[in-house]
N, C-alpha and C positions, 0 to 999 in steps of 0.2 A: 425830385425823389431823394436827392442827397447822395453823397459819395459813400454809400453804405455797403457796396456790393463788390464782388470779385468777378472776373471774367470766366470763372470756372463753369463748365457745363453749357457754355454758350455755343449755339450752332450758327455757322455762317449762313446768312440769308442771301439767296440768289434770286433776285427779282425777275429774272428772265426765264425762270423755269416754266415749262409747259403746264397747262391746267391739270393734267392727270397726275402730276407729281407735286402738287401744292403742299401736301402733307409734310413733305420733307423740308419745306421752307419755313416751317413753324419755329418760333423761338423756344418752344417747349420740347423737351425730350419725350415726355409722356403725351399720350393722345388726349389732351385736355381741351383744345380749342375746336370749334366748328368752322368749316370753310364755306358754309352756305351763307346766303345773304340775310343778315339779321333783320333787315327792313321788311322782309316778307312776313315776319312774325310781330314786329313792333312798329308802331306809327308815331312819328315825331309830334311833340306838343310844343316844347319851348327849350330855350337854353337856360341851364341852371348856373353854370360858371365856366371859367376858362383859366388855363395856366400856361406855363412855359412849354409843356409837352403835348397839350391837347385840350379837349373840352368835355364838360359833363352836360348831358342833355336829358330832358324828361321825355319819356315815351309811355305809351299805353299798349296793352296787349290788343291785337286786332280782333281776337275772339271774345275776350272778356274785357270790355272797354273800361271797366272800373279798376282794373289792375294797372298800377303805374310803376315804372321802373326808372332808375337813374343809370344811364349808360355812359361810361367813361370811355372816350375815344382818344387813343394815343397814336401819334404819327411815328412810325419806326425810324424814319430818316433823322428825327430830332433826338433819338436816343443813343447814348454811347453804351459800351459794354456794361458799365456799372448800373446804368438806368435799366437796362434790359434784365439784368439779374435781379434787380429790385422788383420788377414786375413779375418775374417768375416766382420769386419768394412770396410776394403778396398774394398772388392767385393760389398758390399751393396752401398757404396758411388759411386764407378765406374758405377754400373748399373743405378744409378739415374742421371747420367750426360751426356749431349750431347752438346759439345761446340767446335768450330773450333780450339781453343787453348788448349784443354785438350785431352790427349791420349784417344782413344776410346776402350771401353771394348766390347767384343763380347759374350763370354760364358765361363763357367767353367765345367770341367770334374773332376770326383772324382773316385778314386779307394780306396781299403781298406788301401793302404799304401801311396798313392800319391794324390796330388791335382794339376790340370793343368789349369792355367788361360790363356785364349786366348785373346791377346791384339793386338791393331794396331801396325804394324811394322813401325817404323820411320827411314828412311834410312840415314838421315843427321847426322851431328856431334852434340855433346852437347856443350853448351855455354862455359864450362870450358876449353874444348879442343881448342876452337877458341881464348880464352884469353891467354892460357899458352903455346900452342904448338909453339916451336921456328921456325919450318919450315913453318907452315901455320898460324902463328900468325896474327890475324886480327887487323888492326888499325881502330877503329870505329870513325866515325864523330859524332858530338853531335846530329845531326838529326837522324842518324842510331840508336844511343842508345835510343833516344826518341821513335822511331817507335817500337823498340824492347820492351821497357818498357810499351808502350801503349798496346801491345798484351798481355804481362804478366798481366797487370792490368785488362784487360778485363776478362781474365780467373779467376783471384783472386776475382774480383767483382762478377762474376757469382757464385763462390764458397761461398762467404760470404753472398750473397743474399739467398742462400740455407742453410745457417747456418752451412757451412762446413769450417773448418780451416785446411789448408794443414800441417803446422807445420814443414816442411822440405824443404822450398824453398832455393835452391842453384843452382849454374851454372850446376852442374852435373845432375840436375833434370829438366833441360830446354833443349829440343832437337829441332833441325830444320828439317822440312821436306825438305826444300831447303835452303842451306846455303847462297845463294845469296838473299834470300827474308826474310827480318827481321820481316815480319808479319806471317811467317810460323811456329813460335815457338809452341811447345806443352809442357805442364806441365806433368810430369810423376811421378811415385813412390808415391802412396797415402797410403803407409804402416803405416805412423804415423798420418794420417789424422783422424779427429774426426768430428762427427756430433753433434753439440751443445757442451755444457760444461759438463764435468764429475767431480765427486767429488774427484776421485783419484788424487794424486799429484805424477807425475813422470817426471824426467828430461829427455826430449827427444829432438832429433834433432841433427844437426851438430854444434859443439861448436862455430866456427867462425861466424855463421849466426844466433845464438840464440839471441833472445831479452832478456833484463834484467830479465823480469818476469819469463822466462822459466828456468833460472838458479835455481829458487826456486820451480820448478815444476808447476808453473802457466802458463796460456796461454790465449789468446783471439785472435780475428780477427786482432787486432793491432800487434800481434806477426809476422804475415805474412808481414805486411807493413815494419817493421824493417828490415826483411830479404831482402826485395827489395832495401832498402837503402844501405845495405851492398853490394849487387850485383852491383849496379850502381857505387859505390865507387871503387870496384875491377876492373870493366871494364875500368874506367877512369884512374886509377893509376897503375894497375897491382899489387897492394898491398891490404892486408886486413886492414880495418880501426882500428881493434882491434887485435893487435899482442902481443905475450908474450913469455916468456922463457919456459912456460909450460901451461897446460890447466887451472890451477887455476889462473895463471896470466892473461890469456885471459879473464876468467870470471870476474876477478876483474876490468879490464878495461871496459868491457861491462857494468857492474853494474854502473860505473861512467859515462859512455856515452861520454867520452872524446876521440876525434880522431883528427888526424892531418888535420886541415883545410887549413893550409898554402900551402900544396902540391896542393890543388885544385886551389888556386890562381896562383901558379907557372905554371900550365898547361894552364893558360889563358882561363879558362872556363867561360861561361856566368854567370851572377848573378842569372839568373833563375834556372839553374841546381844546383848551389850551395845552393840556397834557398830550392829547392825541397828535396835535401838530408838532409838538416838541419831540415826539418819538418818530416822526417821519422826516423832519428836516435835521437829520443827523449826518454829519460828514462821513463818518466811517460806515461803510456798507454793512459790515457784519453786525453793527449795533442798531441798525435801522429796523423798524418794525416790519415784519413780513406780512404778506397778504393773508396767509392762513391764520396769523395771530391777531389780525386787526379786529376780527369779529368777537374776540374775547375782551376787547377793551371796554371799560365802563361806559364811555360815551356812546359806543355802538350798541351795547346791550341796553342802554337806557331807552332807546327809541326803536329798537328792532322789534318787528312783529313776532319774531320767533321767541321773544322773551316772555310772551304771554301764552295762555292756552289757545291752541289753534282749534277753530270750529270749522268743520267741513260740512257744507250744506248739501242738500239732497241732489242738486244739479251736478255737483262735482262727483258725488258717489255714482250717480247714474252714468256719467261719462266714463268713469273707470270701469263700471260693469260692462258697458258696451264695448269698450276698448279691449278688455280682457278676453272677450269672446271672438274677436276677429282673428282671422288667419293672416299670414304675412302679406298676401296680395291686398287684402282689405285694409291692412294698416298702411300700406303704401298709398292707397287711395285716400285714406284719412289725412296723411301728411300733405298730399296735394291739395285737399280741400282746405287744410289749414292755411295754405298759401293764398287762397282766393277768398278767405273770410274777411269780413270788414274789420276795421280797426277796433271797434267796440268789442266785438267777439274775441279778437286776439288779446286785447287787454284783460278781459275776463279770464281767459285761459292762462295768461301770464301771472295774474294774481294767484290763481289756483296753484300754478307751478311753484311760485315763490313760497307759498304756504307749505307745500309738500317738501321742498328742497331746503330743509332746515339745516343741512350741513354746508349750504352755499357752494356746492361743487358745480352746479349747472347740469348735473346728471342725476336722474332719479334712480335710486337703487331700491330693490325690494324691501330691504331692511328699513329704509327711510319711510316708505309708505306704511309699513306695518307699525313703525314707531309713531307716526302721526295718528293712526287709528287709536292706538293706546292712549295717547295724549288727549285725544278728542272724546275719550270715554265711549267709543262706538262699540255696541254690543258685539259679541263674538259671532252671533248669527249673521249680522250684516257683513262682517269680514269674510265669512264663509261664502256668502252669496257672491262676493267679488271674485272669489277663486284666484287669489293673488299669485298662485304658482304659474298662472298663465302669462304673467308679466316677464318671466325669466326667459 
């Protein structure tokens, strides 16, 4: 998890407490976790992966067998105060987020000795595997890379607008729901993420993707943008922009911000994409391109679907009409149904969302929906049928 946390707000765990007082043994101050047996609801399928603190396993819902979840199990005895605070921060951050390009959090179960975090299961490969696997190595076109980066940027902008910094953006933490769809990426692993700025200084993250300020234990939203620049360079060239004989050598080169620009010319890449990278791999944080400004860059505008006239088909209109007529209870039911929809249906909804969310905020505002209707040349009579005021 990294030494990214303080012992602040940690509650001492007494493993000998009687059953009726288990709530007090929680590592969380808030009533976040459940102390019931998660295995009553979920059935084990297989092991996905393991690490120093625990394991990630694949489960399915016992009622809805087609619903699969990734459950991360952590053993409390292996966690120090810093690790525990990281878990607290991670769960709090994940609970607050709902975005098509960010892994979904569902719930947390807690025992005296273990913590079980229930997450969305993402069946596709991660980006690093697509870049490096010799058998299935993917050759990305510049347009495909741009569509991929747009999806990542949307997630990062959503995080930054919520004052959240990921701090560990790398290809291994970018998964695909569908490898053939470059808009289906999901950001995962928020173990090093932070809400706002903390006073502590800890060097965290993965060395090759660290921004210069992170080497000294500092960080900001700009740190995530540097990591995106490194990721693009790696996809294009198959090499890290900052390589060295050892970790200290890598850090030294990152601090100087000098990378091989000639190789980008040799690959005959457009001036736009080379300029985009150059505005991300900037040593000085204040001069680095911000997430909210990235969508205005010529390279992003060139391939963004929002750059053309948006066409909303009848199925999207019909969904909006139905949604606008539902009361709060019915809308909660619809949200639950969205969880149990199949992947194809979810991807269709995500595409519709992306078309409507032309400001890339991850949140649909009434003004955005109205603006889309105007762009789509939808007659006023159709807008009236939707009764948009019901969205407020």
